[in-house]
C-alpha positions as CSV (number, residue, x, y, z in Angstrom):
1,X,14.7,-25.7,-5.4
2,X,15.5,-27.8,-2.0
3,X,12.3,-27.9,0.4
4,X,14.6,-26.1,3.0
5,X,15.6,-22.9,0.8
6,X,13.5,-20.3,0.3
7,X,12.9,-16.9,-1.8
8,X,12.2,-13.6,-0.3
9,X,10.9,-11.1,-3.0
10,X,10.8,-7.3,-1.6
11,X,8.8,-5.5,-4.6
12,X,8.7,-2.4,-4.1
13,X,7.9,0.8,-6.5
14,X,11.1,1.4,-8.4
15,X,13.2,-2.3,-8.0
16,X,12.5,-5.7,-7.1
17,X,14.9,-7.3,-4.5
18,X,15.3,-10.9,-4.2
19,X,17.5,-13.2,-1.1
20,X,17.6,-16.8,-1.6
21,X,17.7,-18.4,2.3
22,X,18.5,-21.7,3.8
23,X,18.2,-23.4,6.4
24,X,20.7,-25.5,8.4
25,X,20.6,-28.5,9.9
26,X,22.2,-26.4,12.9
27,X,18.9,-24.7,13.0
28,X,20.7,-21.5,11.6
29,X,20.0,-19.5,7.9
30,X,22.5,-19.2,5.8
31,X,22.4,-16.7,2.6
32,X,22.8,-18.5,-1.1
33,X,21.8,-15.6,-3.5
34,X,21.0,-12.1,-3.4
35,X,20.1,-9.9,-6.3
36,X,18.3,-6.8,-7.2
37,X,17.0,-4.5,-11.0
38,X,15.4,-2.0,-11.4
39,X,11.8,-2.3,-12.7
40,X,11.9,-0.4,-16.5
41,X,9.3,3.4,-16.8
42,X,8.7,5.7,-14.8
43,X,8.3,4.0,-11.3
44,X,6.6,7.2,-10.1
45,X,3.6,6.7,-12.4
46,X,1.3,4.6,-11.2
47,X,0.1,1.3,-13.5
48,X,-0.7,-2.0,-13.3
49,X,2.7,-3.3,-13.3
50,X,2.0,-6.8,-13.3
51,X,3.1,-7.9,-16.7
52,X,6.4,-5.0,-15.6
53,X,7.2,-7.5,-12.6
54,X,6.5,-10.6,-14.3
55,X,9.6,-10.0,-16.7
56,X,11.8,-8.6,-14.3
57,X,11.3,-11.9,-12.3
58,X,11.7,-13.8,-15.5
59,X,15.3,-12.2,-15.9
60,X,16.8,-12.3,-12.3
61,X,15.6,-16.2,-12.0
62,X,17.9,-16.3,-15.1
63,X,20.6,-14.1,-14.1
64,X,20.7,-16.0,-10.7
65,X,19.9,-19.8,-11.5
66,X,16.9,-19.5,-9.2
67,X,14.7,-22.5,-10.5
68,X,10.5,-22.5,-8.8
69,X,10.8,-22.4,-5.3
70,X,8.7,-21.4,-2.5
71,X,8.8,-17.5,-2.0
72,X,6.9,-15.0,0.3
73,X,6.6,-11.9,-1.4
74,X,5.5,-8.2,0.4
75,X,3.2,-5.9,-0.1
76,X,3.9,-1.9,0.1
77,X,3.0,0.0,3.2
78,X,1.5,2.6,1.4
79,X,-0.9,-0.4,0.2
80,X,-2.0,-1.3,2.9
81,X,-4.5,-0.7,5.9
82,X,-2.6,-1.2,9.5
83,X,-4.4,-0.1,12.5
84,X,-2.6,-1.2,16.4
85,X,-5.9,-1.6,18.9
86,X,-6.0,-2.3,22.3
87,X,-8.4,-5.2,23.8
88,X,-9.6,-6.7,27.0
89,X,-8.4,-9.7,28.2
90,X,-10.4,-12.6,27.3
91,X,-10.1,-16.2,26.1
92,X,-9.1,-16.8,22.5
93,X,-12.0,-17.5,21.1
94,X,-13.5,-13.8,22.6
95,X,-10.2,-12.2,20.9
96,X,-11.0,-13.4,17.4
97,X,-14.7,-12.4,17.3
98,X,-13.4,-9.2,18.8
99,X,-11.0,-8.2,15.8
100,X,-13.0,-9.4,13.1
101,X,-15.5,-6.6,15.0
102,X,-12.9,-4.3,15.3
103,X,-11.9,-4.7,11.5
104,X,-15.6,-4.3,10.4
105,X,-15.1,-1.1,12.1
106,X,-12.4,0.2,10.8
107,X,-11.1,-1.3,7.9
108,X,-12.9,1.9,5.1
109,X,-13.7,-1.5,2.8
110,X,-16.1,-4.2,2.6
111,X,-15.0,-6.6,4.0
112,X,-15.9,-9.3,1.4
113,X,-13.4,-7.0,-1.0
114,X,-10.6,-7.2,1.2
115,X,-7.7,-10.0,3.1
116,X,-7.1,-9.3,5.8
117,X,-5.6,-11.1,9.5
118,X,-4.5,-10.1,12.7
119,X,-1.9,-11.1,15.6
120,X,-1.3,-10.5,19.2
121,X,2.0,-8.6,20.1
122,X,3.2,-9.3,22.8
123,X,1.0,-10.7,26.3
124,X,-1.1,-8.9,28.7
125,X,0.0,-5.9,30.0
126,X,-0.3,-4.4,33.5
127,X,-4.0,-3.6,32.9
128,X,-4.4,-6.7,31.2
129,X,-5.1,-5.2,28.2
130,X,-3.8,-6.8,24.6
131,X,-2.4,-4.6,21.8
132,X,-3.0,-6.4,18.5
133,X,-1.6,-5.5,14.7
134,X,-4.8,-5.4,12.3
135,X,-3.9,-5.0,8.4
136,X,-5.9,-5.3,5.7
137,X,-5.6,-5.1,2.0
138,X,-7.9,-4.9,-1.2
139,X,-8.0,-8.8,-2.9
140,X,-8.0,-6.8,-6.2
141,X,-4.5,-5.6,-4.9
142,X,-3.1,-8.6,-3.8
143,X,-4.6,-10.8,-6.1
144,X,-2.9,-8.6,-9.0
145,X,0.6,-9.0,-7.6
146,X,0.6,-12.7,-6.8
147,X,-0.7,-13.3,-10.2
148,X,2.2,-11.7,-12.2
149,X,4.6,-13.5,-9.3
150,X,3.2,-16.8,-10.1
151,X,3.2,-15.8,-13.5
152,X,7.0,-15.8,-13.5
153,X,7.2,-19.9,-12.3
154,X,6.9,-19.3,-8.7
155,X,5.1,-20.3,-5.7
156,X,3.7,-18.0,-3.7
157,X,3.6,-19.2,-0.1
158,X,3.0,-16.8,2.2
159,X,2.5,-12.6,2.0
160,X,3.5,-10.3,4.6
161,X,3.5,-6.9,4.6
162,X,7.1,-4.8,4.0
163,X,7.6,-3.0,7.1
164,X,6.2,-5.9,9.1
165,X,9.3,-7.9,7.5
166,X,11.5,-5.8,8.1
167,X,10.4,-5.9,12.1
168,X,11.6,-9.5,11.5
169,X,14.4,-8.6,10.0
170,X,15.8,-6.4,12.9
171,X,14.8,-8.7,16.0
172,X,16.5,-11.7,14.3
173,X,19.9,-9.7,13.7
174,X,19.6,-7.5,16.8
175,X,19.1,-7.9,20.5
176,X,16.2,-6.1,21.6
177,X,17.9,-2.9,23.9
178,X,16.6,-0.8,27.0
179,X,14.5,1.5,25.4
180,X,13.4,2.5,21.8
181,X,14.8,1.9,18.6
182,X,13.4,3.5,15.5
183,X,13.9,2.2,12.5
184,X,13.6,4.5,8.9
185,X,13.5,2.5,5.9
186,X,13.6,4.8,3.1
187,X,11.8,4.1,-0.3
188,X,10.8,5.1,-3.9
189,X,7.6,6.5,-2.6
190,X,7.9,5.9,1.3
191,X,9.3,5.8,4.2
192,X,8.6,3.6,6.9
193,X,9.0,4.2,10.1
194,X,9.0,1.5,13.0
195,X,9.7,1.9,16.1
196,X,10.6,-1.0,18.1
197,X,10.6,-2.0,22.0
198,X,10.5,-5.4,24.3
199,X,7.1,-5.3,24.3
200,X,5.4,-3.2,21.4
201,X,6.1,-2.6,17.8
202,X,4.4,0.6,15.7
203,X,4.7,1.5,12.6
204,X,3.9,4.5,10.4
205,X,4.4,5.1,6.7
206,X,5.4,8.8,5.4
207,X,4.4,9.6,1.9
208,X,8.1,11.0,1.0
209,X,10.8,8.7,-0.8
210,X,14.0,8.5,-2.8
211,X,11.0,9.5,-6.0
212,X,10.5,12.9,-4.0
213,X,13.9,13.2,-4.1
214,X,13.9,13.2,-8.1
215,X,10.6,15.0,-8.5
216,X,12.4,18.1,-6.8
217,X,15.8,18.0,-8.7
218,X,13.2,17.4,-12.0
219,X,11.8,21.2,-10.6
220,X,15.2,22.7,-9.6
221,X,16.9,21.4,-13.3
222,X,13.4,22.7,-15.3
223,X,15.7,24.8,-17.4
224,X,17.2,21.6,-18.7
225,X,13.7,19.5,-18.7
226,X,15.8,17.0,-17.4
227,X,13.3,13.6,-17.7
228,X,12.5,11.2,-14.3
229,X,15.2,8.8,-15.9
230,X,17.7,11.6,-15.9
231,X,17.0,13.4,-13.0
232,X,17.3,9.9,-11.4
233,X,20.8,8.9,-12.7
234,X,21.9,12.3,-12.1
235,X,21.0,11.5,-8.0
236,X,22.7,8.5,-8.3
237,X,25.9,9.6,-9.8
238,X,26.9,13.1,-7.9
239,X,24.2,13.2,-5.5
240,X,24.7,13.4,-1.3
241,X,22.8,15.0,1.6
242,X,24.4,18.6,2.0
243,X,25.7,19.3,4.8
244,X,24.6,22.7,5.6
245,X,26.0,24.9,8.3
246,X,29.2,26.4,8.6
247,X,30.2,23.3,6.1
248,X,31.4,24.6,2.6
249,X,29.6,23.8,-0.7
250,X,31.3,21.7,-2.8
251,X,33.2,23.9,-5.6
252,X,31.0,22.6,-8.6
253,X,28.0,24.5,-8.7
254,X,25.7,21.9,-10.2
255,X,26.5,19.4,-7.8
256,X,25.7,22.3,-4.9
257,X,22.2,22.8,-6.6
258,X,21.9,19.3,-6.6
259,X,23.1,18.1,-2.2
260,X,20.7,20.9,-1.3
261,X,17.3,19.7,-3.1
262,X,18.6,16.4,-1.5
263,X,18.9,18.1,1.9
264,X,15.7,20.2,1.7
265,X,13.6,16.9,0.9
266,X,15.8,15.0,3.9
267,X,14.5,18.2,6.2
268,X,10.5,17.0,4.7
269,X,11.8,13.3,6.2
270,X,12.8,14.7,9.4
271,X,9.9,16.4,10.4
272,X,7.7,13.7,9.8
273,X,9.7,11.5,11.7
274,X,9.3,13.6,14.7
275,X,5.6,14.5,14.1
276,X,5.9,10.6,13.9
277,X,7.8,10.3,17.3
278,X,5.8,12.7,19.2
279,X,2.4,10.6,18.1
280,X,4.3,8.1,19.2
281,X,4.7,9.3,22.3
282,X,1.7,10.8,22.7
283,X,-1.0,8.0,21.7
284,X,0.8,5.2,21.6
285,X,2.5,5.4,25.3
286,X,6.3,4.3,24.1
287,X,9.5,5.8,24.4
288,X,11.4,8.5,22.9
289,X,14.1,6.7,20.3
290,X,17.2,6.3,21.4
291,X,18.8,4.9,18.4
292,X,17.7,4.9,14.4
293,X,18.5,2.4,12.1
294,X,18.8,3.4,8.2
295,X,17.5,0.9,5.8
296,X,16.2,1.3,2.5
297,X,17.5,2.1,-1.5
298,X,17.8,5.5,-0.7
299,X,19.8,5.8,2.7
300,X,22.7,5.0,0.2
301,X,23.3,8.6,-0.2
302,X,26.6,10.0,1.4
303,X,26.1,11.6,4.9
304,X,22.8,10.4,5.1
305,X,23.8,9.0,8.5
306,X,25.2,12.1,9.6
307,X,22.4,14.3,8.8
308,X,20.2,12.4,11.2
309,X,22.6,12.4,13.9
310,X,22.7,15.9,13.4
311,X,18.9,16.3,13.8
312,X,17.8,13.6,16.2
313,X,20.7,14.0,18.5
314,X,20.6,9.9,18.7
315,X,23.2,7.2,17.4
316,X,22.6,6.7,13.5
317,X,23.8,3.3,12.1
318,X,22.8,1.7,8.8
319,X,20.7,-1.8,9.1
320,X,22.6,-4.7,8.7
321,X,20.2,-8.2,7.9
322,X,23.1,-10.6,7.3
323,X,24.2,-9.6,11.1
324,X,23.3,-12.7,12.7
325,X,23.4,-14.9,8.8
326,X,26.0,-16.7,8.0
327,X,27.5,-16.3,4.0
328,X,27.7,-18.6,1.0
329,X,31.1,-19.4,-0.4
330,X,30.5,-17.7,-3.6
331,X,29.1,-14.6,-2.2
332,X,31.4,-11.6,-2.6
333,X,31.5,-10.3,1.2
334,X,33.0,-6.9,0.3
335,X,29.9,-6.2,-2.5
336,X,27.3,-7.5,-0.1
337,X,28.7,-5.1,2.6
338,X,28.1,-2.0,0.8
339,X,24.6,-3.0,-0.4
340,X,23.4,-5.0,2.8
341,X,21.2,-1.9,4.5
342,X,18.7,-2.2,1.0
343,X,18.0,-6.0,1.9
344,X,16.3,-5.9,5.3
345,X,12.6,-6.3,3.4
346,X,13.9,-9.4,1.4
347,X,15.6,-11.1,4.5
348,X,12.4,-10.4,6.5
349,X,10.4,-12.4,4.1
350,X,12.8,-15.8,3.6
351,X,12.8,-15.8,7.6
352,X,9.1,-16.6,7.6
353,X,10.5,-20.6,6.5
354,X,13.7,-20.2,7.0
355,X,13.6,-19.1,10.5
356,X,11.0,-21.2,11.9
357,X,9.2,-18.5,13.7
358,X,9.2,-15.4,13.6
359,X,7.6,-12.4,16.1
360,X,5.0,-11.5,14.0
361,X,3.4,-14.2,11.4
362,X,0.3,-12.5,9.1
363,X,-0.4,-13.6,6.1
364,X,-2.0,-11.8,3.2
365,X,-2.5,-14.9,0.9
366,X,-5.3,-14.0,-1.7
367,X,-7.8,-17.1,-1.1
368,X,-7.4,-18.0,-4.9
369,X,-3.9,-18.8,-4.2
370,X,-5.8,-20.8,-0.9
371,X,-8.2,-22.6,-2.7
372,X,-5.8,-24.4,-5.4
373,X,-3.6,-25.3,-2.8
374,X,-6.3,-27.5,-0.9
375,X,-6.9,-28.7,-3.7
376,X,-3.8,-29.7,-5.3
377,X,-3.6,-31.5,-1.8
378,X,-6.9,-33.5,-2.5
379,X,-5.4,-34.2,-6.5
380,X,-4.5,-37.7,-5.3
381,X,-7.8,-38.9,-4.1
382,X,-9.5,-37.4,-6.9
383,X,-7.7,-39.5,-8.9
384,X,-8.0,-42.5,-7.1
385,X,-11.6,-41.9,-7.5
386,X,-11.1,-40.9,-11.1
387,X,-9.6,-44.8,-11.3
388,X,-12.0,-46.3,-10.0
389,X,-15.4,-45.1,-10.6
390,X,-13.8,-45.5,-14.7
391,X,-13.6,-49.1,-13.8
392,X,-17.4,-48.9,-12.4
393,X,-18.4,-47.2,-15.5
394,X,-16.9,-49.8,-18.1
395,X,-18.9,-52.6,-16.4
396,X,-22.0,-51.1,-16.4
397,X,-21.5,-49.3,-19.5
398,X,-23.3,-51.3,-22.0
399,X,-25.9,-52.3,-19.4
400,X,-26.9,-48.9,-19.7
401,X,-26.3,-47.9,-23.0
402,X,-29.0,-50.9,-24.3
403,X,-31.3,-49.6,-21.3
404,X,-31.4,-45.9,-22.5
405,X,-32.4,-46.4,-26.0
406,X,-35.7,-48.4,-25.0
407,X,-36.4,-45.3,-22.4
408,X,-35.7,-42.2,-24.3
409,X,-38.3,-43.6,-26.8
410,X,-40.7,-43.3,-23.8
411,X,-39.1,-40.5,-22.4
412,X,-39.5,-38.5,-25.7
413,X,-43.5,-39.4,-25.5
414,X,-43.9,-38.3,-22.3
415,X,-41.9,-34.8,-21.9
416,X,-43.1,-33.3,-25.7
417,X,-46.0,-31.2,-23.7
418,X,-43.5,-29.5,-21.3
419,X,-41.5,-28.8,-23.7
420,X,-43.5,-26.9,-25.6
421,X,-44.6,-25.0,-22.2
422,X,-41.7,-24.3,-21.6
423,X,-40.7,-22.8,-24.4
424,X,-43.5,-20.7,-24.2
425,X,-42.4,-19.4,-21.0
426,X,-39.4,-18.9,-22.7
427,X,-40.2,-15.3,-24.4
428,X,-41.6,-14.3,-20.5
429,X,-38.3,-15.1,-18.3
430,X,-36.3,-13.0,-21.6
431,X,-38.1,-10.3,-20.7
432,X,-38.4,-10.1,-16.7
433,X,-34.8,-10.6,-17.9
434,X,-34.2,-7.4,-19.5
435,X,-35.8,-5.9,-16.1
436,X,-33.3,-7.2,-15.0
437,X,-30.6,-5.5,-16.2
438,X,-32.1,-2.6,-16.3
439,X,-32.0,-2.4,-12.2
440,X,-28.9,-3.7,-12.4
441,X,-27.7,-0.3,-14.0
442,X,-29.4,1.0,-11.3
443,X,-27.7,-0.6,-8.5
444,X,-24.3,-0.1,-9.9
445,X,-25.6,3.8,-10.2
446,X,-26.3,3.7,-6.1
447,X,-23.0,1.9,-5.7
448,X,-20.7,4.3,-7.4
449,X,-23.0,7.3,-5.0
450,X,-21.2,5.2,-1.9
451,X,-18.0,4.5,-3.2
452,X,-18.1,8.3,-3.5
453,X,-18.8,9.1,0.3
454,X,-15.8,6.7,1.3
455,X,-13.5,9.0,-0.7
456,X,-14.3,11.9,0.5
457,X,-13.5,10.6,4.0
458,X,-10.1,9.3,2.6
459,X,-10.0,12.4,0.7
460,X,-10.2,14.6,4.2
461,X,-7.7,12.9,6.6
462,X,-5.0,12.8,3.3
463,X,-5.7,16.5,3.2
464,X,-5.1,17.1,6.7
465,X,-2.2,15.0,7.1
466,X,-0.1,17.3,4.5
467,X,-1.4,20.2,6.6
468,X,2.2,22.5,7.8
469,X,3.0,22.6,11.1
470,X,1.0,26.2,12.2
471,X,-1.3,25.8,9.4
472,X,-5.2,25.0,9.1
473,X,-8.0,25.0,7.1
474,X,-10.8,27.7,6.8
475,X,-12.8,26.8,4.1
476,X,-12.7,23.8,2.0
477,X,-15.1,23.5,-0.4
478,X,-16.1,21.3,-3.8
479,X,-16.5,22.7,-6.9
480,X,-17.5,21.4,-10.5
481,X,-15.3,23.4,-14.0
482,X,-14.7,26.3,-11.3
483,X,-18.1,26.6,-9.9
484,X,-19.0,26.5,-6.2
485,X,-21.5,23.8,-5.2
486,X,-21.6,23.2,-1.6
487,X,-19.5,23.9,0.7
488,X,-17.8,23.0,4.4
489,X,-16.3,25.3,6.9
490,X,-13.0,23.7,8.5
491,X,-13.6,20.8,10.6
492,X,-17.0,19.5,9.8
493,X,-17.8,15.7,8.4
494,X,-17.2,15.8,4.6
495,X,-19.7,14.1,3.2
496,X,-21.1,14.3,-1.0
497,X,-22.9,17.4,-1.2
498,X,-26.9,16.6,-1.7
499,X,-28.8,16.5,-4.7
500,X,-30.0,20.1,-6.6
501,X,-33.0,20.9,-5.0
502,X,-36.0,19.4,-6.7
503,X,-33.8,16.8,-8.0
504,X,-35.7,13.1,-7.2
505,X,-33.5,10.6,-5.6
506,X,-31.0,7.8,-7.0
507,X,-33.1,5.1,-8.4
508,X,-36.7,6.6,-8.1
509,X,-39.5,7.2,-11.1
510,X,-39.7,10.0,-13.0
511,X,-42.1,13.6,-12.8
512,X,-44.0,11.4,-14.9
513,X,-44.6,8.2,-12.5
514,X,-43.0,6.4,-15.2
515,X,-40.0,3.9,-14.2
516,X,-36.9,5.0,-12.8
517,X,-34.5,6.3,-15.2
518,X,-31.4,4.1,-16.0
519,X,-29.4,7.3,-17.6
520,X,-29.6,10.2,-15.2
521,X,-27.6,13.3,-15.8
522,X,-24.5,13.3,-14.2
523,X,-23.2,16.1,-12.1
524,X,-19.3,15.6,-11.5
525,X,-16.8,17.4,-8.3
526,X,-13.9,18.3,-10.8
527,X,-11.9,20.2,-7.8
528,X,-12.1,21.4,-5.0
529,X,-11.4,25.3,-3.3
530,X,-9.6,25.4,-0.2
531,X,-9.1,28.2,2.0
532,X,-6.6,28.0,4.7
533,X,-4.7,30.2,7.1
534,X,-1.5,30.2,8.9
535,X,0.2,31.9,11.8
536,X,2.2,35.2,10.5
537,X,5.3,37.0,12.6
538,X,7.3,39.6,10.3
539,X,10.1,38.1,12.3
540,X,10.0,34.8,10.5
541,X,9.6,35.3,6.3
542,X,10.1,32.3,5.9
543,X,6.1,31.2,7.1
544,X,5.0,32.7,4.5
545,X,6.5,29.6,2.1
546,X,4.0,27.5,3.9
547,X,1.3,27.9,0.8
548,X,3.5,26.8,-1.0
549,X,4.8,23.8,0.9
550,X,1.5,22.9,1.7
551,X,0.9,22.9,-1.9
552,X,3.6,20.6,-2.7
553,X,2.3,18.1,-0.6
554,X,-1.1,18.0,-1.7
555,X,0.7,17.8,-5.4
556,X,2.4,14.7,-4.2
557,X,-0.8,13.4,-3.3
558,X,-2.5,10.1,-5.7
559,X,-5.9,12.0,-5.3
560,X,-5.1,15.6,-6.8
561,X,-3.6,16.4,-10.6
562,X,-0.2,17.5,-10.0
563,X,-0.1,20.3,-13.0
564,X,-3.5,22.0,-12.3
565,X,-3.1,22.3,-8.5
566,X,-2.4,26.1,-7.3
567,X,-2.6,28.6,-5.5
568,X,-4.9,30.9,-6.4
569,X,-4.4,33.4,-3.6
570,X,-1.6,34.1,-1.9
571,X,-1.2,35.7,1.5
572,X,-1.3,39.2,1.4
573,X,-1.0,40.0,5.4
574,X,-1.2,43.4,6.5
575,X,1.1,45.3,9.1
576,X,0.2,44.3,12.6
577,X,-1.9,41.0,11.3
578,X,-1.3,37.8,14.0
579,X,-2.2,35.7,10.9
580,X,-2.7,35.8,7.4
581,X,-5.1,33.2,4.3
582,X,-4.1,31.6,1.1
583,X,-6.3,30.1,-1.5
584,X,-5.8,26.9,-3.1
585,X,-7.5,25.2,-5.7
586,X,-6.9,21.2,-6.4
587,X,-8.5,19.2,-8.8
588,X,-9.0,16.0,-8.2
589,X,-7.8,13.4,-10.5
590,X,-10.7,11.0,-10.5
591,X,-14.1,13.3,-10.7
592,X,-16.5,12.9,-8.0
593,X,-20.0,12.1,-9.2
594,X,-23.2,13.3,-7.8
């Protein structure tokens, strides 16, 4: 591929989209090739997808005739820690130090285990403050993705965040208007919301997407025992967003049930959009959106734009990422027009190198790629040095060979006593190494406890975000095998329960004063007992469904087992009660050791 061409790869939860862009002599950008391919298997299941991604990329490159090229890839928004922070006016050096401090304070992982970056957004505000977007991702996640792309024969130059790549695509194709434009990217697993103003951006990820619709279809048609793939095919073939209200339902009963399921999920997305707008206005000082751009693979269903127009009462358009991009002669324009709104991420990635400059340019390139790039730059010099050293070595080889034979005889006589002494030390070193290994096991146990503490905060935040409106937590208690271990009331800080009374702290000597135990009996927290409450209004009986709505959201969480998370006590308000309580047992997918 020519040097002025770049491949944008949008690797999502259910599909891979590519866009080959070329920078023209006039300074514009041209689309040469584009395509999409579904990732095989159940996209709703989490697993190491490296092999699947590599195989899919190889097939796509063959079908579209794309050779080894400069590539820009993205990581999904739900995998990236994104934070918008405000900093006081300072020199660039001080800003960099302040951002580093903010990263250490906010990123919920050790800095040695993450790849992170940042960028200033616009200039200083009237108060003299700078707004900074800070992004970070676990190193193992980004390295796995980059190696999967490398294995397909591609050269990764940049790693962007999917939501920020989409922002760059919007800014390239649309003039920044007065007010606020909201972009809703409804993907397979996540809906990314991007608020855009002239000198402002804010992003938020909502854990609802096309896969949620597919899973709800499986539940609705449980009597037919549809697989994930069958439910997804039914959604694509017959699905559309139900119009609701006074509109007449479809004559086909199956289609009528299907469109109601889709509308219910879309209503949940709208509720999260509304909450995000309120948060953006109250916490970020933003404006009320006056325009909505729809994009992503799940907005292709009929009447999606009509639904959001009805709910938000603002103009709604499908995002066109090729608005200011010229098309190569061989591209089918009608086909592209029907599919364009799904390629915003791939185009935004390609623009990072093809457009010359983009509004936001963060790079989460893993360290091993950077080291390889630096090594490749120095290979020519290494080769020259190697040749020179080889010639010098040949000149001196004979001399040193002869001298070495003489000196070896002298050396053997001098070092023999030292060798015997070192052999005696070898046994001592072996014994000490066993001690090192034993204490290493103790260190690993302590590390697991520290990681469990971080998980508690992540679980609490996840539960809080999934609470329906007018619903609260009364009690949250960890349990093991159905037995409570030690709990907390709603609003308290969630920390790991203390060890049983009388138990020594991790790594302490046993009761006999011996060495620290390397294999303590491990207790685990396997489930959470949640007691919640909600407002009771006899005139609004649908409020009694709040526990069920909360249960559904908990089952979608990555922390809880879907089948083993259930309501153990439903709402039973009495006449005159202003509120009611309910209980849920949520089983953890991965138990937390004590």
